[in-house]
N, C-alpha and C positions, 0 to 999 in steps of 0.2 A: 705734416708737411705745413712749413710756414708761407707765408704769401710772397716773400722774397724768392724761395726755391720755386714756387709755381711761376713767377714770373720770369723767372731766368729760364726756366724749362720752355715755358712759351716763346720767348725771344730766341732761343736757340733752334725750336721747331721751327719758327717762321724764319729764320736765316737759313738754315739747310732747306727748306722748302723753295726758297727765292734760289739759292744755288742750283739745285736740281732743275728748276723750271727755265732758268734763264743762261744756263753755262753749255748746253748742248748735251747731245745724247750721250756721250762717254760720262760726263760728271752726273748726268742723270741717273744712269745705270749705277753708278756707284754710290748714290745717295740712296737710291730704293734698295740697293742690295745690303747695306749697312743697317736700313731702316727694317727690313724684314728680318735679317738675322737678329737684331735687337729684339723683335717681338718673341721670336723663337727662344732667345736666350732669357728674356723675363719668364717667359712660360714655365722654362725649366728651372731658373732659380727660386720659383715659389714652391717648387716639389723637392728640390734637393738643398737649397739653402735656407729656406725659411721652415719646412717641415721635416726636413731630414730623411726624406724618402729616396733612397738611390735607385735611379733607374737607367736603363740601356735602349729603351724603347722611344727615344724622341723623334728619332729619324722617320719611323714607322708610322707615328702620330701626327706628323707634318704630312706624310705621305696620305693619311687619311683624310686629313682637311683637303689636299690638294686635289685628290681624286672626287671627293664630295662636293667641292665646289667647282670642279671642272664639270663633272656632270651635270650639275645645276645649271651651270652658265650656258651650256651647249644646249640645254632644254630651254633658255630662254628666260631664265631667273633675274638676269642682270645684277646688279649690286647684291641683291639679297642671296647671292650664291656664297658669298664669303661667310654669312651668317650660318648658311646651311653645312658647308665643310668645318667651320668651328663647331656647331652642335655634333655632328657626325664624330667628331676626334673627341670630343668630351665624353660622349658615352663609351667609345672605345676606351679612353682611357681610365673611365670606371670600372669597365671590365678588366683591365690589366691591373688596375689598383686593389681589387677584391682580394688577392692573395696575400695583402699587405696586413690584412686583418689577422693572419694567421702566422706569416713568416716575417722574418726581420732580418736586417743587414745582408749578409752576403747571399743568404738563401732567398730572399726578395729580389735581389739585383739580378740572380741568374735567371728566377723567373720571367723577369721583364726583359732579358737578353733572348729568352726563348719567344718572348712573343715579338720581339723585333723581327726575327727570321721568319716566324710563322706568318705574320702580316705582310712582310715583303714576299713572300712566297703566293700568297693570295693575290697579291696585285699583278703576279704574272699568269696564273691560271684563271683567274675570273676574267675571260677575254671579252665577254659580251658587255661588261660594265667598263673595264680597264683598257681594253685593245691590247691586252698582254705585254710582251716585252718591247713590243713597239711603241708604246706608250700612247696615252689619250691625247690628241690634239685637242686644244681649248680654245673656242673663241675669246676674242678680246672683250674686255670692258667696255661699254657702249657710252660715251658722254657727250651729251648734246646730239644724239643721233649719228655720231661717227665714231670710230674705234679710238680708243685710247692710245696716246703715245708715250713714249718713254718720260719726257717730261711732266706729263700729266700723272703719270704713274708714281714718279718721284714725290710730288704733292700729296698723292692719296696716301701713300705708304707712309710719310712722315706724319701727317694727320693721324693717321691709325695708330702709329707708335706713339704718339705723344697722349692719346686717348687712352690707350693700354696701361701706359705710365701711370696716368693719373687715375684710374680705375683700381688699378693694383694697390697703389700708394694708400688709397683712401682704405681699401680692404685690410692692408697690413696694419692700420691704425686702430682697427676695430678689434672686437674680442675674437672674431674668427682669426686673424691675423695674430694675436696674442695667444690662441691656443695652439697655433702652428709651432710657435716658437718653444712652447713648453713641452709639445710633443717631440719636437727637435733635440732638446734636451735629454730628456728621461719621460718614458712613457709610464713608469711607475709615479713619478713625482705628479706627472699631468692628472693620473687617476685618482691620487691622493689629493689633489687640488680640485676634484670636482670636474675636470675636464673630459667630455666625452670622446676618447681618443679616436674610436672607430668612425665618427662623425667628421672629426676633424681630418683624418685620412682622406675620407671620400669627398668632402669639400675640397681639399688640396689639389685630389687627382682631377676633379671636374674642371677647377679653375686652371690647372696646368694644361689640360687637354684642349680646353676652349681657345686658349691662346695660342697653342702649338697648331690648332686647326687654322687659325686666322692666319698663321705665318704661312701654312701650307697652302692656302688659297690664294695669297698675293704670290707665292712662288709660281703656281698655276697659271696666272692670267699674265703675269711679266714675262714668263719664260714660253708663255702659249703651248707649254707641254707638260704633262705628269707623267715620269717615266719611273720604272722599279728603281732603276740604277741610281737615281739620284735621291732614293730615301733609304740608301743601306745603312751598315752599322756606321760607316764613315761621316755620315752626317750627325749622326748621336755622338760621335767622338768630337767633331769640330764644335757643335753645341755645349759639350761639357766643359771644351778648350776655352770656349768665351766666359762662361762663369767662373771658371777657375782663375784665368788671367784676370778677368774685372773684379772680381770679389764675391765670394758665396755670402749671401744673405744682404746682399746689396743691388736695388733695383738699377740705380745709377751705374754700378759696376756692370752690371749686365750690358747696359747700352755702351759702356767703355770697351768691355772686352770683346763685343761683338764687333765693333768699329774696327779694334787692333787686330783681331785674327782675320776678318775680310779684308782688310786692307793691305796686310802683310805680304800677301801672294801678290798683290798687284805691285807692291813696291820692290819686290825682290825680283819679278819679271821686268820691270823697267830698269833695275840695277843690272841686270843680264843683258840686256839690249846695250847698256852702255860699256860694259867689260868684254874683254875677248874671249874669257873662260865663260862661255854661255851654258856649256853642259854641266860644268861645277856648280854654277847658280841653280839651275833647273834641279839638280839632285839636291841641292841644300834647301830649296823649296819643299821638297817632299817632306823633309825631317824637322822642318821650322815648328809644326804643332807640337810635335813630340818633346822637342828641345826646350819650347816655352812652358810646356807642363809641369816638365821636371824642375825647370829653374825656379817658377813659381811655388812649388810645393816646397822646394828646398830652402828659398829665401824669404818668400813672402807669401805664406800660405792663404792670406786673405786677400790677395791681389792688390791691382793697382790702386783701387780707393785707399786701402788700407797703409799703403805705401805713402801715397800722397798726404795722407791726415798726419802721419808720423813725421814727414818733412816739415809740413805746415809747422806742425806742434813743437819741433826743435828749433826752427826759425822764431816763432813767437817767443819760446823760452830764453834764447839767445838775447831777442830784442829786449825782453823784460830785464836781463842780468845786465845789460849794457847800461839801463836807466840809472841816473844816480839816486842814491836812496835819501828820501825827503827829510827822513830824520836827522842824518848825519849833517845833510845840506843846512837844513834849518839851525842846528846847533852850531854849525861852522860860522854861518852867518852872524849868530848873535854873539859869538867869541870875536869875532871879527870888530863889531860894532863896539864891544866892551873895552878892545885894544885901543879902538881911536877914541874913545871916551878918556881913557887913562892918559 
């Protein structure tokens, strides 16, 4: 990570935090919704985009973080509840990832799908802890002796998103991140290069689960409720859509994809309010995610980030093509001078 990219990311984080804090509750809601979704997308991209381990249990892991943080918060742990939820989710993610040491590809993906349904079922039946299908009511975070409001949550969530991006960027640039990339390309090649494949997978699941739990904890505190219906397979699909649209193997793409997928329903809803065919717009809202995934898989599998890079590369090449050739320009000038002398 260059100093320039760090400063740009910091400036963007400060800008969005200011927008969320100064622009009212609705804009604060949009800002912290995108920030929370971005943290979840970052965690999933570490596992799928960087380490190549396909999982469908992301929604349940976010739920574990939400319930863990909610229970700790209700017990009076305050902001440390977010850390509790993140650790709980990391440990559960490790358990889900253990079959990856023996299973690969589709077989492992099916095992994670089973884990998604099992965990969601546990959320419903462990009533003393989760309050069952009614959901766990979560006390708000206390700031300066008062419950945090939406504007303050926007600042907190944007700040945690920036820290998450910074930490994960640093990790990806270390030997741990390089091991993830080699395992993604080929486990056989990774073993031939001396990479401990099992250790790399365990590290990826722990890292991904930790930030998924952080995402869940923020959802619990901002919505004031941890409900099993919020952490079903649909959430896993939404998170997968974010990293596909943004770009697999790109942390910046995770944030862009999260913003795109999170804000798209709001944009469609506002469009429906302006047009007379509100029912048609509402139906399109339900199909939007599926259409987006299909289009990006067909047209640009590497997401918005790769598309933007390709566009900028073409513009740069066109600009270089339009520049006058220095050698020919120089030879032409010399010929003109000789002609004038003659």
